C-alpha positions in Angstrom: 0.0 0.3 -0.2 3.0 2.4 0.4 4.0 2.0 -3.0 0.5 2.9 -4.2 0.6 6.1 -1.8 3.9 7.3 -3.4 2.4 6.5 -6.8 -0.7 8.7 -6.1 1.4 11.6 -4.8 4.0 11.7 -7.5 3.8 14.5 -10.0 5.2 12.5 -12.6 2.0 10.9 -14.0 -1.2 13.0 -15.0 -4.5 12.6 -13.0 -6.2 10.8 -15.3 -3.8 7.9 -15.5 -3.8 7.6 -11.9 -7.3 7.4 -12.1 -7.2 4.5 -14.7 -4.6 2.6 -12.5 -7.0 2.9 -9.6 -10.3 1.8 -11.5 -8.2 -1.1 -13.3 -5.9 -2.2 -10.6 -6.8 -1.1 -7.0 -10.7 -1.0 -7.0 -11.2 -4.6 -8.1 -8.9 -5.8 -5.7 -10.8 -3.9 -2.7 -14.1 -5.3 -3.7 -13.3 -8.9 -4.7 -16.1 -11.1 -3.9 -18.3 -8.2 -3.0 -21.1 -9.9 -4.6 -21.0 -12.8 -2.0 -21.0 -10.4 1.0 -23.8 -9.4 2.9 -22.7 -5.4 3.4 -23.8 -3.7 6.5 -24.1 0.1 6.4 -20.8 0.3 8.1 -18.7 -1.5 5.6 -20.4 0.2 2.8 -19.5 3.6 4.3 -16.0 2.3 4.7 -15.7 1.1 1.2 -17.0 4.9 0.1 -14.4 6.5 2.8 -11.7 4.3 1.3 -12.6 5.5 -2.3 -12.7 9.2 -1.3 -9.5 9.1 0.3 -7.9 7.6 -2.8 -9.1 10.2 -4.8 -8.7 12.9 -2.8 -5.0 11.9 -3.0 -4.9 12.0 -6.7 -6.9 15.1 -7.0 -5.8 17.2 -4.5 -3.2 20.1 -5.2 0.1 19.8 -3.4 0.7 22.5 -0.5 3.3 24.2 -2.9 1.1 24.4 -5.7 -1.3 26.2 -3.6 1.0 28.8 -2.2 2.5 29.7 -5.6 -1.2 30.8 -6.7 
C-alpha cells in the first residue's frame, strides 16, 4: 500500500492515468467477491471512505501548488 501512496502523490504522471490505474488495478482488488458479501451499512461506508481518500490523494493540489498561486 505504501508504493501506491507514493505513486498517487507523485507528480510524474497525470491525474487521468492515476485514476485509470485505481479503477483497473486497485478498486477490483478491494471489492473482490463483493457480490457474495452481506454488506452492512458500516462496511459500505468504509468502502466509500476508502474510495474518497484515494481520489483525494490523486486530485488534491500539493501544498506548494497552493502557495504559488
